[in-house]
C-alpha positions as CSV (number, residue, x, y, z in Angstrom):
1,M,95.2,68.6,53.4
2,G,95.7,66.1,56.2
3,L,93.8,62.9,56.7
4,R,91.8,64.3,59.5
5,D,90.8,67.4,57.5
6,L,89.8,65.1,54.6
7,V,87.6,63.0,56.9
8,Y,85.9,66.2,58.2
9,R,85.3,67.5,54.7
10,L,83.7,64.2,53.7
11,Y,81.6,64.2,56.8
12,E,80.5,67.8,56.2
13,H,79.5,66.9,52.6
14,R,77.5,63.9,53.9
15,L,75.7,66.0,56.5
16,E,74.9,68.8,54.0
17,S,73.7,66.4,51.3
18,K,71.1,65.1,53.7
19,L,69.7,68.5,54.5
20,S,66.5,69.4,52.8
21,K,65.9,73.1,51.8
22,D,62.4,72.7,53.4
23,S,64.0,71.9,56.8
24,I,66.5,74.8,57.0
25,P,65.6,77.4,59.7
26,R,64.8,80.8,58.4
27,H,66.2,82.5,61.5
28,V,69.1,81.3,63.6
29,G,70.1,82.9,66.9
30,V,73.5,82.2,68.3
31,I,74.8,82.8,71.8
32,I,78.6,83.0,71.2
33,D,79.7,81.8,74.6
34,G,83.1,80.7,75.9
35,N,85.6,83.2,74.5
36,R,87.1,83.9,77.9
37,R,87.3,80.2,78.9
38,W,88.9,79.4,75.5
39,A,91.6,81.9,76.2
40,R,92.3,80.6,79.7
41,A,92.3,77.0,78.4
42,M,94.9,78.1,75.9
43,G,97.0,79.5,78.7
44,I,96.4,83.1,77.5
45,R,96.0,85.6,80.4
46,D,94.6,88.4,78.3
47,V,91.0,87.3,77.7
48,S,90.5,89.9,75.0
49,T,92.5,87.5,72.8
50,G,89.6,85.1,73.2
51,H,87.1,87.8,72.3
52,R,89.1,88.6,69.1
53,K,89.3,84.9,68.2
54,G,85.6,84.6,68.7
55,A,84.9,87.8,66.6
56,D,86.8,86.2,63.7
57,K,84.5,83.2,63.8
58,I,81.4,85.3,63.2
59,S,82.2,85.9,59.5
60,E,82.6,82.1,59.1
61,L,79.2,81.5,60.7
62,L,77.5,83.9,58.4
63,G,79.1,82.2,55.4
64,W,77.8,78.8,56.6
65,C,74.3,80.3,57.1
66,R,74.2,81.9,53.6
67,E,75.4,78.6,52.0
68,T,72.6,76.7,53.6
69,G,69.8,79.2,53.0
70,V,69.3,80.8,56.4
71,E,67.7,84.3,56.0
72,V,68.3,85.9,59.4
73,V,71.1,85.5,61.9
74,T,71.1,87.0,65.3
75,V,74.6,87.0,67.0
76,W,74.6,87.9,70.7
77,M,77.9,89.7,71.2
78,L,77.3,91.6,74.5
79,S,74.4,91.6,77.0
80,N,73.4,94.6,79.0
81,D,74.6,92.7,82.1
82,N,78.1,92.4,80.5
83,L,78.3,96.2,80.6
84,N,79.1,95.7,84.3
85,R,82.4,93.9,83.6
86,P,85.6,95.5,84.8
87,K,86.8,98.5,82.7
88,E,90.0,96.7,81.7
89,E,88.0,93.9,80.1
90,L,85.0,95.9,78.8
91,E,86.8,98.6,76.9
92,P,88.9,96.2,74.7
93,L,85.8,94.1,74.2
94,L,83.8,97.2,72.9
95,R,86.7,98.0,70.5
96,I,86.6,94.4,69.2
97,I,82.8,94.7,68.7
98,E,83.3,98.0,66.8
99,D,86.0,96.5,64.6
100,V,84.1,93.3,63.8
101,T,80.9,95.3,63.0
102,Q,82.8,97.4,60.5
103,E,84.5,94.3,59.1
104,L,81.1,92.8,58.5
105,V,79.9,95.9,56.7
106,D,83.1,95.9,54.5
107,E,82.4,92.2,53.7
108,G,79.0,93.2,52.3
109,W,76.7,91.9,55.1
110,R,73.4,93.7,55.9
111,I,73.7,94.8,59.6
112,S,70.8,95.4,62.0
113,P,71.7,96.4,65.5
114,V,69.5,95.0,68.2
115,G,69.8,96.1,71.8
116,A,69.6,99.1,74.1
117,L,72.0,101.4,72.2
118,D,71.4,104.2,74.8
119,L,73.2,102.0,77.4
120,L,76.4,101.9,75.2
121,P,79.2,104.4,75.0
122,D,78.5,107.0,72.2
123,R,81.4,105.6,70.1
124,T,80.1,102.1,70.1
125,A,76.5,103.1,69.5
126,N,77.5,105.3,66.6
127,V,79.5,102.5,65.0
128,L,76.4,100.3,65.1
129,K,74.0,103.0,63.9
130,N,76.4,103.8,61.0
131,A,76.7,100.1,60.1
132,K,72.9,99.9,59.8
133,E,72.7,103.0,57.7
134,A,75.5,101.9,55.4
135,S,74.2,98.5,54.7
136,S,70.4,98.7,55.0
137,H,69.9,98.7,51.3
138,R,71.6,95.4,50.7
139,P,69.6,92.3,49.8
140,G,70.1,88.9,51.2
141,L,70.8,87.6,54.7
142,I,70.1,90.0,57.6
143,V,72.7,90.0,60.4
144,N,71.3,91.1,63.8
145,V,74.2,92.3,65.9
146,A,73.0,92.0,69.5
147,V,75.0,94.4,71.6
148,G,73.8,95.8,75.0
149,Y,71.0,93.3,74.6
150,G,68.8,91.8,77.3
151,G,65.5,90.0,76.7
152,R,63.8,91.6,79.7
153,R,65.0,95.1,78.6
154,E,63.7,94.4,75.1
155,I,60.2,93.6,76.3
156,A,60.2,96.7,78.6
157,D,61.4,98.9,75.7
158,A,58.7,97.4,73.5
159,V,56.0,98.2,76.0
160,R,57.4,101.7,76.5
161,S,57.4,102.3,72.8
162,L,53.8,101.0,72.5
163,L,52.6,103.3,75.2
164,Q,54.4,106.3,73.6
165,E,52.8,105.5,70.2
166,H,49.3,105.4,71.6
167,A,49.8,108.5,73.7
168,S,50.9,110.4,70.6
169,K,47.6,109.5,69.1
170,G,45.7,110.9,72.1
171,A,44.6,107.4,73.2
172,S,44.3,106.6,76.9
173,I,45.6,103.6,78.9
174,E,42.0,102.4,79.0
175,D,41.8,102.5,75.2
176,L,45.0,100.5,74.9
177,V,43.9,97.9,77.4
178,E,40.8,97.3,75.3
179,V,42.7,96.3,72.2
180,L,46.1,95.1,73.4
181,D,47.3,91.7,72.3
182,V,50.7,90.0,71.8
183,E,51.0,91.3,68.2
184,H,51.0,94.9,69.4
185,I,54.0,94.2,71.6
186,A,55.8,92.1,68.9
187,E,55.5,95.1,66.5
188,H,57.7,97.1,68.9
189,L,60.5,94.5,69.5
190,Y,64.0,95.1,68.3
191,T,63.4,92.4,65.7
192,R,60.0,93.7,64.5
193,G,59.2,92.7,61.0
194,Q,61.5,89.6,61.1
195,P,60.5,85.9,61.6
196,D,61.1,84.6,65.1
197,P,64.1,82.4,65.5
198,D,63.5,78.8,64.6
199,L,66.8,77.6,66.1
200,L,68.8,79.0,68.9
201,I,72.4,77.7,69.3
202,R,74.6,78.2,72.4
203,T,78.2,77.1,72.7
204,S,80.4,76.3,75.7
205,G,78.2,73.6,77.2
206,E,75.9,76.0,79.1
207,Q,72.3,75.1,78.8
208,R,70.3,78.2,79.5
209,L,69.1,81.2,77.5
210,S,70.4,83.9,79.9
211,G,67.7,86.2,78.7
212,F,68.3,85.8,75.0
213,M,65.3,86.6,72.8
214,L,62.9,85.7,75.6
215,W,59.8,86.8,73.7
216,Q,60.8,85.5,70.3
217,S,61.9,82.1,71.5
218,A,58.5,80.9,72.6
219,H,58.5,78.2,69.9
220,S,62.2,78.0,69.1
221,E,64.3,74.8,69.1
222,F,67.4,74.9,71.2
223,Y,70.8,73.3,70.4
224,F,73.6,73.4,73.0
225,H,77.1,72.5,72.0
226,E,80.1,71.7,74.3
227,A,82.8,73.6,72.3
228,Y,83.8,77.1,73.2
229,W,82.8,79.5,70.6
230,P,86.2,80.0,68.9
231,D,86.4,76.2,68.4
232,F,82.9,75.9,66.8
233,R,83.2,74.4,63.3
234,R,81.2,74.1,60.2
235,V,80.6,70.5,60.9
236,D,79.1,71.5,64.3
237,F,76.8,73.9,62.6
238,L,75.7,71.3,60.1
239,R,75.0,68.9,63.0
240,A,72.8,71.6,64.6
241,L,70.8,71.9,61.4
242,R,70.5,68.1,61.2
243,D,69.3,68.0,64.7
244,Y,66.8,70.8,64.0
245,A,65.5,69.0,60.9
246,A,64.8,65.8,62.8
247,R,62.5,67.6,65.3
248,H,58.7,67.7,65.0
249,R,57.7,71.3,65.7
250,R,54.1,71.2,67.1
251,Y,53.8,74.9,68.2
252,G,51.7,73.8,71.1
253,S,49.2,71.8,69.1
C-alpha cells in the first residue's frame, strides 16, 4: 500500500468514525453521471468502455451503503430520454445494463427494477423482470435499478394506474376526485412501499435532477460531486454522508 492509499484509508476511517447511526439516510438515490466524459478524458473513443467502468463501480457503491446501514439504494442507469441515443451507443449500453443486473443478482443483492419497462427492448425488460423474481425473497438492502426511468413518466404511470384501479371497482372520476390525495398517487409509484430518498447524489459536477425521482425528492437533500462516476470513491461517499448528517432537515416546518 502506497503512502497516498494509506492517507486515504486513515481519512476514511476518521470520516466513518464520526458518523452516527442515527444520521445515516435510509434511502440513497444516485445519478451515475459522467461515464462518457470519463472515457473521453482518458482518450478512449469507444464510450461503452466508460459505461462498463461505471457499471463496475455500482457493486462497490452497494457495499459502502450496506456497511454504513443504508436500507434502500436507487441507481439511475438509463433514463427514458437516453433511449433516443444512437443505436451504436445504445445497444452496447443495454448489454452492459443486462450484464451488471445479472452480476448484482449473482452477488446476492435484492433487485427491484423501477422504470417504464414497456419502453425497453424485450431482452432488457426480461432480464430486469427475472432479476426481481430471482431475488425478491432476499433480506437486507434493496437495490432499485432505474432503467428506462423518467420522473414525469413515473407520475403519469402512477395516475394511470390509479385511474385503472378505481375504474375496475366501478368508481367514477367524480368519486375519485372526492377522495384523491397525495398518498393515493404515492401508492402507485414505482417505489411504492419504500421510504422516499433522504439523500440524492449526482456525480460529474452537474447540478440538476434531470427528472430523477421528482415526486419522491420533495424533501430530499442533494449532494453534487465533481468526479465522473467511474472515479467516485468510498471517501467521496463518506463525505456525502457527513454533509447529509450536518444538515437540519425541517420538512417545511
